[in-house]
Backbone of each chain as ProteinMPNN parsed JSONL, in Angstrom:
{"seq_chain_A": "XXXXXXXXXXXXXXXXXXXXXXXXXXXXXXXXXXXXXXXXXXXXXXXXXXXXXXXXXXXXXXXXXXXXXXXXXXXXX", "coords_chain_A": {"N_chain_A": [[106.792, -40.605, -19.911], [104.73, -39.531, -21.341], [103.224, -37.133, -23.62], [102.7, -33.607, -23.968], [99.778, -31.888, -25.223], [100.377, -29.42, -26.452], [102.97, -29.726, -27.212], [102.816, -31.709, -29.155], [101.31, -30.354, -31.05], [103.073, -28.26, -31.672], [105.201, -29.621, -32.898], [103.952, -30.639, -35.177], [103.213, -28.26, -36.428], [105.685, -27.151, -36.904], [106.622, -28.633, -39.004], [104.573, -28.398, -40.809], [103.668, -25.496, -41.508], [101.278, -24.192, -42.214], [99.298, -25.602, -41.063], [96.154, -26.387, -39.559], [95.535, -27.371, -36.411], [93.886, -29.558, -34.283], [93.664, -30.833, -31.11], [92.693, -33.451, -29.046], [92.416, -34.709, -25.833], [91.936, -37.897, -25.188], [91.653, -39.745, -23.081], [92.377, -38.424, -20.863], [94.809, -38.959, -19.801], [97.12, -38.025, -20.811], [98.196, -39.518, -22.809], [96.675, -40.69, -24.728], [95.553, -39.491, -27.552], [93.505, -37.627, -29.876], [93.887, -36.259, -33.027], [93.15, -33.687, -35.311], [94.16, -32.659, -38.4], [94.584, -30.126, -40.69], [95.802, -29.269, -43.759], [97.39, -27.696, -46.563], [99.4, -29.22, -47.568], [98.474, -31.768, -47.763], [96.936, -32.029, -49.98], [95.897, -33.869, -52.78], [97.254, -36.101, -51.948], [97.411, -39.546, -50.884], [95.572, -41.16, -48.189], [97.289, -42.683, -46.64], [99.755, -41.495, -47.261], [99.277, -38.915, -46.262], [99.054, -39.366, -43.503], [101.593, -40.356, -43.06], [103.099, -38.067, -43.452], [102.416, -36.576, -41.195], [103.335, -38.323, -39.188], [106.056, -38.233, -39.755], [106.57, -35.603, -39.062], [106.371, -35.823, -36.354], [108.657, -37.006, -35.673], [109.529, -39.687, -34.992], [108.376, -40.078, -32.516], [105.865, -41.129, -32.486], [104.285, -44.115, -31.644], [106.206, -44.502, -29.824], [107.073, -42.427, -27.457], [104.609, -41.399, -27.762], [101.796, -43.035, -27.466], [99.191, -43.404, -28.483], [97.632, -41.864, -31.046], [94.992, -40.867, -32.577], [94.334, -40.169, -35.857], [93.094, -37.688, -38.039], [93.141, -36.483, -41.192], [93.16, -33.836, -43.608], [92.869, -31.818, -46.607], [92.451, -28.233, -46.841], [89.125, -27.088, -47.428]], "CA_chain_A": [[106.76, -40.88, -21.343], [103.606, -38.875, -22.012], [103.494, -35.862, -24.289], [101.672, -32.574, -23.816], [99.163, -31.54, -26.509], [101.061, -28.274, -27.065], [104.207, -30.24, -27.809], [102.407, -32.396, -30.39], [100.9, -29.324, -32.0], [104.261, -27.522, -32.096], [105.96, -30.457, -33.835], [103.215, -30.705, -36.449], [103.271, -26.948, -37.078], [107.056, -26.899, -37.356], [106.774, -29.284, -40.304], [103.477, -27.933, -41.676], [103.35, -24.197, -40.898], [99.909, -23.729, -42.491], [98.352, -26.586, -40.539], [95.215, -26.138, -38.46], [95.656, -28.582, -35.609], [93.011, -29.667, -33.117], [94.054, -32.027, -30.363], [91.767, -33.805, -27.973], [92.964, -35.721, -24.934], [90.802, -38.826, -25.147], [91.509, -40.484, -21.824], [92.804, -37.576, -19.762], [96.024, -39.514, -19.219], [98.274, -37.487, -21.511], [98.809, -40.577, -23.608], [95.757, -41.113, -25.795], [95.053, -38.268, -28.164], [92.974, -37.607, -31.235], [94.277, -35.014, -33.666], [92.668, -33.366, -36.648], [95.149, -31.785, -39.023], [94.17, -29.659, -42.016], [96.94, -28.565, -44.365], [97.524, -27.751, -48.027], [100.392, -30.252, -47.907], [97.8, -33.053, -47.943], [96.139, -32.059, -51.202], [96.365, -34.785, -53.809], [97.969, -37.25, -51.375], [96.57, -40.6, -50.332], [95.467, -41.105, -46.721], [98.523, -43.223, -46.057], [100.793, -40.459, -47.392], [98.94, -37.812, -45.348], [99.418, -39.756, -42.14], [103.057, -40.469, -43.003], [103.626, -36.699, -43.307], [102.256, -36.21, -39.776], [104.248, -39.153, -38.396], [107.409, -37.706, -39.974], [106.654, -34.371, -38.272], [106.5, -36.202, -34.941], [110.068, -37.414, -35.52], [109.766, -40.961, -34.316], [107.707, -40.206, -31.207], [104.674, -41.95, -32.646], [104.614, -45.51, -31.372], [107.162, -44.509, -28.725], [106.586, -41.542, -26.398], [103.195, -41.158, -28.013], [101.242, -44.374, -27.686], [97.983, -43.435, -29.279], [97.199, -40.612, -31.641], [94.05, -41.119, -33.655], [94.579, -39.074, -36.787], [92.218, -37.383, -39.17], [93.848, -35.479, -41.977], [92.503, -33.415, -44.846], [93.28, -30.541, -47.169], [91.392, -27.24, -46.635], [88.098, -27.122, -48.491]], "C_chain_A": [[105.687, -40.053, -22.067], [104.02, -37.554, -22.651], [102.349, -34.89, -24.048], [101.08, -32.233, -25.19], [99.903, -30.398, -27.224], [102.335, -28.715, -27.785], [103.909, -30.942, -29.143], [102.08, -31.361, -31.459], [102.122, -28.582, -32.545], [105.073, -28.317, -33.114], [105.276, -30.506, -35.199], [103.343, -29.373, -37.184], [104.682, -26.598, -37.55], [107.263, -27.495, -38.747], [105.757, -28.758, -41.312], [102.979, -26.591, -41.147], [101.902, -23.737, -41.136], [98.864, -24.58, -41.778], [97.428, -26.001, -39.471], [95.154, -27.444, -37.673], [94.687, -28.52, -34.43], [93.386, -30.948, -32.394], [93.132, -32.229, -29.174], [92.426, -34.899, -27.134], [91.843, -36.706, -24.618], [90.574, -39.431, -23.776], [91.895, -39.639, -20.611], [94.092, -38.062, -19.107], [97.289, -38.997, -19.902], [98.936, -38.498, -22.427], [97.933, -41.06, -24.76], [95.09, -39.871, -26.382], [94.365, -38.551, -29.49], [93.357, -36.269, -31.832], [93.615, -34.897, -35.025], [93.637, -32.358, -37.231], [94.668, -31.436, -40.421], [95.322, -28.858, -42.598], [96.911, -28.718, -45.875], [98.464, -28.883, -48.442], [99.727, -31.596, -48.214], [97.088, -33.167, -49.286], [96.752, -33.011, -52.229], [97.132, -35.993, -53.273], [96.978, -38.288, -50.878], [96.515, -40.465, -48.81], [96.748, -41.602, -46.074], [99.626, -42.167, -46.118], [100.543, -39.302, -46.421], [99.359, -38.149, -43.921], [100.93, -39.88, -41.999], [103.704, -39.101, -42.841], [103.545, -36.274, -41.837], [103.22, -37.015, -38.904], [105.691, -38.657, -38.536], [107.611, -36.445, -39.142], [106.886, -34.688, -36.792], [107.853, -36.865, -34.649], [110.257, -38.661, -34.662], [109.076, -41.115, -32.974], [106.473, -41.09, -31.286], [105.051, -43.417, -32.459], [105.637, -45.637, -30.251], [106.594, -43.694, -27.576], [105.084, -41.322, -26.531], [102.557, -42.485, -28.378], [100.097, -44.335, -28.685], [97.609, -42.038, -29.751], [96.289, -40.975, -32.802], [94.11, -39.921, -34.588], [93.454, -38.936, -37.786], [92.87, -36.257, -39.926], [93.016, -35.094, -43.189], [93.129, -32.126, -45.342], [92.152, -29.545, -46.935], [90.379, -27.302, -47.768], [87.756, -25.715, -48.927]], "O_chain_A": [[105.747, -39.901, -23.287], [105.022, -36.945, -22.276], [101.188, -35.285, -23.94], [101.782, -32.281, -26.2], [100.038, -30.409, -28.448], [102.719, -28.159, -28.814], [104.642, -30.791, -30.121], [102.506, -31.47, -32.609], [102.198, -28.306, -33.743], [105.578, -27.752, -34.083], [105.929, -30.425, -36.239], [103.553, -29.341, -38.396], [104.846, -25.828, -38.496], [107.988, -26.933, -39.568], [106.033, -28.681, -42.51], [101.985, -26.54, -40.422], [101.363, -22.972, -40.337], [97.668, -24.304, -41.88], [97.851, -25.234, -38.606], [94.771, -28.486, -38.204], [94.674, -27.547, -33.677], [93.421, -32.022, -32.995], [92.84, -31.307, -28.413], [92.929, -35.888, -27.668], [90.916, -36.389, -23.873], [89.432, -39.609, -23.353], [91.759, -40.082, -19.47], [94.434, -37.64, -18.002], [98.392, -39.462, -19.615], [100.106, -38.35, -22.781], [98.404, -41.758, -25.658], [94.186, -39.287, -25.785], [94.608, -39.571, -30.135], [93.164, -35.235, -31.191], [93.529, -35.862, -35.785], [93.904, -31.321, -36.624], [94.381, -32.315, -41.233], [95.768, -27.879, -42.0], [96.466, -29.738, -46.4], [98.337, -29.436, -49.534], [100.332, -32.462, -48.846], [96.684, -34.257, -49.691], [97.95, -32.967, -52.509], [97.609, -36.819, -54.051], [95.853, -37.962, -50.499], [97.316, -39.742, -48.216], [97.232, -41.031, -45.097], [100.349, -41.965, -45.142], [101.482, -38.773, -45.827], [99.944, -37.322, -43.221], [101.49, -39.552, -40.953], [104.733, -38.973, -42.177], [104.484, -35.688, -41.3], [103.845, -36.47, -37.995], [106.452, -38.656, -37.568], [108.686, -36.234, -38.581], [107.519, -33.915, -36.074], [108.142, -37.233, -33.51], [111.053, -38.67, -33.724], [109.173, -42.171, -32.35], [106.076, -41.719, -30.305], [106.019, -43.898, -33.048], [105.911, -46.74, -29.778], [105.754, -44.172, -26.815], [104.383, -41.092, -25.545], [102.759, -42.996, -29.479], [100.045, -45.137, -29.617], [97.309, -41.152, -28.951], [96.757, -41.345, -33.879], [93.951, -38.781, -34.15], [92.931, -39.92, -38.308], [93.127, -35.191, -39.366], [92.267, -35.907, -43.73], [93.826, -31.431, -44.604], [90.996, -29.956, -46.838], [90.735, -27.54, -48.922], [86.917, -25.529, -49.808]]}, "seq_chain_B": "XXXXXXXXXXXXXXXXXXXXXXXXXXXXXXXXXXXXXXXXXXXXXXXXXXXXXXXXXXXXXXXXXXXXXXXXXXXXXXXXXXXXXXXXXXXXXXXXXXXXXXXXXXXXXXXX", "coords_chain_B": {"N_chain_B": [[119.531, -55.987, -50.172], [118.64, -58.176, -48.88], [116.924, -58.73, -46.371], [116.123, -60.652, -43.778], [113.826, -60.537, -42.162], [112.06, -58.919, -43.63], [111.762, -60.628, -45.784], [110.331, -62.712, -44.639], [107.996, -61.335, -44.004], [107.133, -60.673, -46.569], [106.681, -63.222, -47.591], [104.414, -63.999, -46.153], [102.634, -62.062, -47.112], [102.507, -62.74, -49.783], [101.288, -65.233, -49.789], [98.788, -64.802, -48.786], [95.903, -63.027, -49.541], [94.687, -61.021, -47.966], [96.04, -59.551, -45.209], [96.434, -58.986, -41.788], [98.488, -57.354, -39.668], [98.784, -57.501, -36.301], [98.123, -56.874, -32.761], [97.869, -59.52, -30.694], [95.436, -62.101, -31.42], [93.018, -62.742, -34.088], [90.814, -63.889, -32.781], [91.316, -63.281, -30.155], [92.065, -60.363, -29.63], [94.611, -58.12, -28.455], [94.707, -55.422, -28.127], [93.056, -52.352, -28.376], [92.927, -51.004, -30.819], [93.7, -52.877, -32.717], [91.652, -54.682, -32.286], [89.468, -53.252, -33.222], [89.874, -53.125, -35.993], [89.771, -55.849, -36.653], [87.12, -56.311, -36.022], [85.817, -54.775, -37.982], [86.674, -56.068, -40.354], [85.577, -58.583, -39.932], [82.918, -57.901, -39.864], [82.371, -57.072, -42.514], [82.83, -59.44, -43.638], [85.211, -60.536, -44.755], [87.701, -62.866, -45.512], [90.748, -63.2, -43.7], [94.267, -63.23, -42.884], [95.577, -63.173, -39.679], [98.415, -61.801, -38.2], [100.179, -62.187, -35.35], [101.927, -59.833, -33.792], [102.928, -59.672, -31.274], [103.968, -62.061, -30.655], [106.322, -62.204, -31.941], [109.078, -60.501, -31.999], [110.801, -59.578, -34.0], [109.242, -59.363, -36.294], [107.454, -57.527, -35.295], [108.95, -55.12, -35.03], [110.016, -55.074, -37.582], [107.86, -54.815, -39.36], [107.076, -52.235, -39.063], [109.147, -50.758, -40.188], [108.976, -51.797, -42.728], [106.616, -50.775, -43.909], [107.043, -48.143, -43.502], [105.645, -47.075, -41.335], [104.522, -46.24, -38.179], [102.959, -47.627, -36.355], [100.857, -50.301, -35.066], [97.716, -51.803, -35.505], [98.319, -53.005, -38.937], [97.04, -53.116, -42.16], [97.112, -55.157, -45.026], [96.465, -55.54, -48.474], [96.522, -57.702, -51.143], [99.329, -57.557, -51.018], [99.812, -54.85, -50.781], [100.19, -52.068, -48.625], [97.474, -50.832, -46.849], [96.504, -49.32, -44.686], [96.372, -48.057, -41.264], [94.54, -48.327, -38.162], [92.916, -45.915, -38.036], [92.631, -45.141, -40.73], [91.438, -47.393, -41.872], [89.021, -47.403, -40.476], [87.931, -44.941, -41.4], [87.733, -45.505, -44.153], [85.981, -47.647, -44.083], [83.671, -46.456, -42.992], [83.065, -44.693, -45.016], [82.325, -46.409, -46.946], [84.239, -47.212, -48.677], [85.976, -49.273, -48.231], [84.863, -51.82, -48.711], [84.349, -51.539, -51.456], [86.964, -51.215, -52.434], [88.075, -53.707, -51.752], [86.519, -55.422, -53.306], [87.209, -54.485, -55.838], [89.783, -55.358, -55.857], [89.43, -57.964, -56.207], [88.774, -59.536, -54.02], [86.857, -61.812, -52.151], [83.863, -60.765, -50.635], [81.587, -61.138, -48.108], [79.454, -59.798, -46.954], [77.279, -57.027, -47.432], [78.274, -53.851, -46.623]], "CA_chain_B": [[118.081, -56.156, -50.114], [118.26, -59.419, -48.218], [116.551, -58.56, -44.975], [115.354, -61.876, -43.51], [112.499, -60.226, -41.62], [111.234, -58.48, -44.769], [111.438, -61.808, -46.595], [109.239, -63.439, -43.963], [106.785, -60.526, -44.18], [106.692, -60.811, -47.958], [106.149, -64.573, -47.774], [103.038, -63.939, -45.637], [101.819, -61.225, -47.994], [102.322, -63.433, -51.06], [100.417, -66.399, -49.696], [97.464, -64.418, -48.274], [95.494, -61.754, -50.15], [94.407, -60.009, -46.94], [96.828, -59.843, -44.007], [96.409, -57.968, -40.748], [99.495, -57.44, -38.618], [98.014, -57.022, -35.161], [98.514, -57.317, -31.429], [96.93, -60.565, -30.324], [94.914, -62.89, -32.538], [91.652, -62.317, -34.441], [89.856, -64.361, -31.769], [91.616, -62.644, -28.884], [92.933, -59.193, -29.846], [95.14, -57.603, -27.194], [94.845, -53.976, -28.235], [91.778, -51.828, -28.853], [92.995, -50.607, -32.23], [93.68, -54.13, -33.475], [90.308, -55.246, -32.139], [88.531, -52.506, -34.061], [90.049, -53.531, -37.394], [89.238, -57.212, -36.742], [85.654, -56.174, -36.008], [85.399, -54.272, -39.29], [86.891, -57.116, -41.356], [84.587, -59.631, -39.682], [81.609, -57.358, -40.223], [82.159, -57.131, -43.96], [82.932, -60.843, -44.03], [86.366, -60.815, -45.606], [88.67, -63.743, -44.872], [92.075, -62.594, -43.609], [95.212, -63.86, -41.982], [96.085, -62.304, -38.629], [99.767, -62.106, -37.731], [100.314, -61.638, -33.997], [103.289, -59.29, -33.658], [103.386, -59.832, -29.891], [104.683, -63.338, -30.564], [107.512, -62.166, -32.778], [109.657, -59.164, -31.893], [111.415, -59.16, -35.264], [108.151, -58.912, -37.161], [106.862, -56.342, -34.669], [109.739, -53.961, -35.43], [110.244, -55.109, -39.033], [106.698, -54.375, -40.142], [107.041, -50.762, -39.0], [110.103, -50.287, -41.197], [108.528, -52.276, -44.041], [105.598, -49.873, -44.462], [107.309, -46.784, -43.025], [104.411, -46.796, -40.579], [105.05, -46.483, -36.838], [102.034, -48.268, -35.411], [100.158, -51.553, -35.363], [97.652, -52.725, -36.642], [98.556, -52.627, -40.325], [96.296, -53.991, -43.069], [97.657, -55.287, -46.379], [95.622, -56.233, -49.445], [97.351, -58.077, -52.296], [100.707, -57.12, -50.822], [99.926, -53.397, -50.633], [99.766, -51.498, -47.349], [96.252, -50.029, -47.006], [96.423, -48.321, -43.633], [96.217, -48.465, -39.879], [93.177, -48.323, -37.631], [92.147, -44.715, -38.394], [92.338, -45.142, -42.162], [90.48, -48.47, -42.121], [87.747, -46.881, -39.965], [87.438, -43.926, -42.332], [87.351, -46.155, -45.416], [84.793, -48.453, -43.809], [82.52, -45.569, -42.815], [82.756, -44.081, -46.307], [81.953, -47.47, -47.866], [85.325, -47.42, -49.639], [86.741, -50.484, -47.943], [84.227, -52.91, -49.447], [84.591, -51.275, -52.877], [88.369, -51.485, -52.723], [88.297, -55.151, -51.677], [85.895, -56.019, -54.491], [88.052, -54.112, -56.984], [91.003, -56.16, -55.773], [89.068, -59.363, -56.43], [88.667, -60.255, -52.757], [85.459, -62.105, -51.846], [83.293, -60.076, -49.478], [80.312, -61.848, -47.983], [78.367, -58.945, -46.478], [77.226, -55.637, -47.876], [78.443, -53.001, -45.444]], "C_chain_B": [[117.683, -57.444, -49.412], [118.104, -59.177, -46.725], [115.655, -59.752, -44.625], [113.959, -61.598, -42.948], [111.557, -59.782, -42.742], [110.844, -59.672, -45.639], [110.309, -62.604, -45.963], [107.926, -62.685, -44.109], [106.235, -60.727, -45.585], [106.127, -62.198, -48.248], [104.698, -64.637, -47.293], [102.135, -63.18, -46.598], [101.533, -61.933, -49.319], [101.321, -64.56, -50.948], [99.027, -66.069, -49.153], [97.057, -63.073, -48.855], [95.225, -60.652, -49.127], [95.138, -60.407, -45.654], [96.724, -58.671, -43.044], [97.517, -58.264, -39.739], [98.898, -56.763, -37.401], [98.628, -57.466, -33.851], [97.452, -58.287, -30.928], [96.472, -61.309, -31.575], [93.516, -62.388, -32.888], [90.62, -62.728, -33.395], [90.063, -63.623, -30.445], [92.592, -61.478, -29.094], [93.385, -58.627, -28.5], [95.405, -56.109, -27.245], [93.563, -53.469, -28.875], [91.787, -51.487, -30.332], [92.97, -51.839, -33.127], [92.276, -54.73, -33.452], [89.324, -54.563, -33.081], [88.64, -52.937, -35.529], [89.528, -54.957, -37.606], [87.716, -57.17, -36.84], [85.13, -55.735, -37.377], [85.53, -55.368, -40.346], [85.868, -58.235, -41.182], [83.205, -59.173, -40.125], [81.367, -57.419, -41.725], [82.434, -58.525, -44.517], [84.069, -61.136, -44.981], [87.33, -61.742, -44.858], [90.046, -63.078, -44.826], [92.96, -63.423, -42.706], [95.671, -62.828, -40.955], [97.489, -62.747, -38.237], [99.958, -61.407, -36.392], [101.745, -61.15, -33.776], [103.819, -59.443, -32.227], [104.168, -61.129, -29.71], [106.028, -63.297, -31.268], [108.078, -60.745, -32.832], [110.271, -58.667, -33.187], [110.365, -58.647, -36.237], [107.563, -57.617, -36.607], [107.627, -55.072, -35.065], [109.861, -53.885, -36.948], [109.089, -54.548, -39.827], [106.581, -52.849, -40.131], [107.979, -50.162, -40.037], [109.599, -50.62, -42.597], [107.567, -51.28, -44.693], [105.933, -48.41, -44.194], [106.084, -46.266, -42.266], [104.685, -47.175, -39.13], [104.165, -47.304, -35.912], [101.445, -49.557, -35.958], [98.74, -51.377, -34.843], [98.021, -52.1, -37.999], [97.84, -53.634, -41.219], [96.922, -53.959, -44.467], [96.665, -56.044, -47.248], [96.445, -56.457, -50.712], [98.755, -57.481, -52.202], [100.891, -55.637, -50.602], [99.44, -52.955, -49.256], [98.567, -50.569, -47.563], [96.143, -48.968, -45.926], [96.399, -48.941, -42.251], [94.769, -48.303, -39.458], [92.338, -47.123, -38.103], [91.696, -44.752, -39.847], [91.306, -46.219, -42.485], [89.084, -48.049, -41.65], [87.123, -45.893, -40.959], [86.941, -44.555, -43.628], [86.078, -46.963, -45.236], [83.56, -47.553, -43.732], [82.105, -44.922, -44.126], [82.321, -45.122, -47.337], [83.056, -47.823, -48.855], [86.035, -48.751, -49.446], [86.192, -51.667, -48.74], [84.495, -52.764, -50.939], [86.021, -51.645, -53.258], [88.633, -52.991, -52.735], [87.717, -55.852, -52.906], [86.731, -55.729, -55.726], [89.315, -54.96, -57.031], [90.706, -57.654, -55.946], [88.993, -60.201, -55.166], [87.194, -60.556, -52.486], [84.999, -61.429, -50.548], [81.897, -60.627, -49.307], [79.165, -60.953, -47.555], [78.446, -57.578, -47.131], [77.346, -54.77, -46.64], [78.041, -51.58, -45.768]], "O_chain_B": [[116.497, -57.771, -49.357], [119.024, -59.391, -45.935], [114.537, -59.846, -45.131], [113.017, -62.341, -43.227], [110.404, -60.211, -42.801], [109.733, -59.725, -46.168], [109.431, -63.111, -46.661], [106.872, -63.289, -44.311], [105.035, -60.925, -45.774], [105.206, -62.341, -49.052], [103.852, -65.253, -47.942], [101.009, -63.599, -46.868], [100.466, -61.759, -49.909], [100.58, -64.829, -51.893], [98.175, -66.953, -49.067], [97.771, -62.084, -48.69], [95.503, -59.482, -49.388], [94.881, -61.469, -45.087], [96.903, -57.515, -43.427], [97.492, -59.283, -39.049], [98.543, -55.585, -37.453], [99.524, -58.309, -33.817], [96.289, -57.923, -30.759], [97.054, -61.16, -32.65], [92.89, -61.691, -32.09], [89.659, -61.998, -33.149], [89.11, -63.372, -29.707], [93.779, -61.583, -28.783], [92.633, -58.653, -27.525], [96.232, -55.592, -26.493], [93.042, -54.082, -29.807], [90.782, -51.658, -31.022], [92.307, -51.851, -34.164], [91.778, -55.22, -34.466], [88.455, -55.211, -33.665], [87.631, -53.095, -36.217], [88.909, -55.24, -38.631], [87.107, -57.891, -37.63], [84.129, -56.257, -37.866], [84.614, -55.58, -41.141], [85.354, -58.772, -42.163], [82.425, -59.945, -40.683], [80.274, -57.78, -42.162], [82.29, -58.764, -45.716], [83.904, -61.911, -45.924], [87.728, -61.459, -43.728], [90.466, -62.46, -45.804], [92.488, -64.206, -41.882], [96.105, -61.735, -41.32], [97.725, -63.926, -37.972], [99.905, -60.18, -36.312], [102.662, -61.952, -33.595], [105.026, -59.354, -32.0], [104.926, -61.286, -28.753], [106.794, -64.258, -31.198], [107.619, -59.905, -33.605], [110.268, -57.465, -33.451], [110.562, -57.638, -36.915], [107.216, -56.714, -37.369], [107.012, -54.059, -35.398], [109.819, -52.805, -37.536], [109.29, -53.884, -40.844], [106.056, -52.25, -41.069], [107.643, -49.172, -40.688], [109.768, -49.839, -43.532], [107.687, -50.977, -45.88], [105.19, -47.523, -44.613], [105.572, -45.178, -42.529], [105.048, -48.32, -38.862], [104.576, -47.641, -34.802], [101.529, -49.85, -37.151], [98.592, -50.811, -33.761], [98.033, -50.882, -38.178], [98.005, -54.844, -41.066], [97.22, -52.896, -45.013], [96.095, -57.051, -46.829], [96.995, -55.513, -51.281], [99.293, -56.967, -53.183], [101.991, -55.192, -50.275], [98.401, -53.414, -48.781], [98.635, -49.634, -48.36], [95.738, -47.839, -46.204], [96.403, -50.161, -42.085], [93.88, -48.16, -40.297], [91.192, -47.29, -38.519], [90.547, -44.443, -40.166], [90.399, -45.988, -43.284], [88.089, -48.303, -42.329], [85.948, -45.999, -41.309], [85.88, -44.199, -44.14], [85.205, -46.975, -46.105], [82.529, -47.852, -44.335], [80.926, -44.632, -44.329], [81.986, -44.773, -48.469], [82.85, -48.629, -49.762], [86.623, -49.293, -50.382], [86.945, -52.417, -49.361], [84.827, -53.738, -51.613], [86.257, -52.301, -54.272], [89.328, -53.496, -53.616], [88.335, -56.753, -53.472], [86.941, -56.607, -56.563], [89.85, -55.243, -58.103], [91.6, -58.494, -55.847], [89.128, -61.424, -55.215], [86.359, -59.655, -52.578], [85.659, -61.516, -49.514], [81.098, -60.597, -50.243], [78.005, -61.307, -47.767], [79.53, -57.039, -47.354], [76.58, -54.946, -45.692], [78.111, -50.706, -44.904]]}, "name": "protein", "num_of_chains": 2, "seq": "XXXXXXXXXXXXXXXXXXXXXXXXXXXXXXXXXXXXXXXXXXXXXXXXXXXXXXXXXXXXXXXXXXXXXXXXXXXXXXXXXXXXXXXXXXXXXXXXXXXXXXXXXXXXXXXXXXXXXXXXXXXXXXXXXXXXXXXXXXXXXXXXXXXXXXXXXXXXXXXXXXXXXXXXXXXXXXXXXXXXXXXXXXXXX"}
């Protein structure tokens, strides 16, 4: 059920081509990740909307194949 | 628009200003992310209702569709979805959570 970091990054970048994505494997188990995503798409959006954009990019894997992805999102400064 | 699960969710949201949909109970959380949000709410001293989604499969799936949010916990204030664990953490650390609760007329007992 676990996902590889490269796969997570590829899905996010497919939806947000300008995104800078950093992924950290928190537990070393391929199942608990922290991701930082920086994209212009987030500018002017609420935090909830920003995270929803990332969840949409993951196409339903969040909460399923991907158990834990701690998210930090922002627009480029 | 008559989704019985959504109606039950809305009934909870209407009768409680602050509702946390979580895994486990506030006294005995059964997931680290739920536990973290309980800890934050307790720290700032805001009364809330915890809804244990592990006891109710319909609510567990329904709440994800309700907010278009794939994970639990989920915090609601005055019926509005505020965020999951990451967002609540960020808001708490930035001091925004207390401000938002006060703006919403929710009693907060501790300065955080």
